[in-house]
N, C-alpha and C positions, 0 to 999 in steps of 0.2 A: 839291104837296109831299107825296107819299105816304110816303116814307121820310125820317125825320128822325134827328138824332143820338141821341135817346133810345131809338130802336130799334136803332141800330147799336152803341152803346156796350156793352150787355150781351154782344153777340156777340164783341167784342174781349176782354172779360173771360173768357169761357168758351172762347175760341179754342183754347188748348192741349188741353183735355180733348176738345173736339169733333174736333179734328184727330187726336188719338191714337185716338179711337174709330173714325174712318174708316180710319186706317192699320191698326188691328187687324183690322177687317172685311176690308180689302184683303188682308192677310196670310192670313186664314182662307179667303177665296175662292181665293186663288192657290195654296194647298196642295192644293186639290181633294179634301179629305177633310171629311166632314160632322162626324165626331167628332174634333175637335182640342182636347184639354184645355188646352193652353197658351193658345191664342187665346180659349177660353171663359173661363178664369180671368182673363186680362188684361182682357177685355171686361167681366166682372162687377166687377172692381176699379175700372176707369175709370168705369163707370156709377154705382157706389156713391160714388165721389169726386164725381161730377157732382151727385148727389142730396144727399149729406151735407156736402160741402165741408169736410173736416177737414184741419187743417194737417199733422199727422203722416202721414196717409195720402197727401197730396199730395207730401210730401218723399220718402216711400218709393217711390211710383209713379214719380216723376221719376228717382230713382236707378236703379230697375229698368230703365226704358226707356233711360237713358243707357248702362248696362252692356250691355244686350241689343244696342243699336245699335253700340256699339264692338266687340262680338264679331262682329256681322254685317259690319262694315267689314273686320275681320281675315279673315273667311271670303271676302269678295269679293276682297281683295288676294291671298289664297293661291290662289284660282282663277285670278286674273290671272297670277300668276307661273308656274303650271303650263302655260299656253298658250304655244306657240312662235310661232304666227303671229297677229299683231294685226290681225284682219280687221274688216270693218265691223260684223258682228254682235257681236263681242267689244267693240268700241268702244261700241256702243249699250248693251250689258249694263253696261259699266263706268260710263258717264256717267249713265244712268238710275238704276242702283243707287246710285251715289255721291250723286246728287242727292236721291233718296228718303231715304237714310239720313242725309244731312246735314240735311235738313228735319226728320226725326224727332228728331235730337239737338237742333236749335235749339228745337223745340217742347217738348222735355223740359226744357231749360234754362230756358225761359220759365216752365214749370210750377214748376220749382224756385224761381226767384226770386219767383214769385207767393206762395209759401207760406213763404219764409224772412223772418223779421223782421230787416231790416237796421238798424233804428233801435234801438240798445240804450239802455235806460233805466238811469240810475244809481240804485242803491239804497243807502241808508244803513243800515249795520249798527251797532247799539248807539250811536245818537247822533242 
């Protein structure tokens, strides 16, 4: 019994941040440029969120990733509408890109729900 639940449970807690780090590294490598300031800034922000675990920073990062991925979905759809022949390579591009972007949005939403406090506490004012 090498791996138990106490080792797996922290991985599920940190899964959105770890996935977004891997997705940002994949984006950085796929652009084939060493100096990519957008990827570097996103990577620094996610790693700092992983280290400090601040609520405001988590909400900000999740909103940034949701907006970026929605923009990329629009870019994917615009490329798809420009193409006249729906060949196998275009189908691969669409399904792999849509799957990757959907998984990015899901992890960003998980990160958002992780840092939003849904249990509102009633406060009494003047009484």
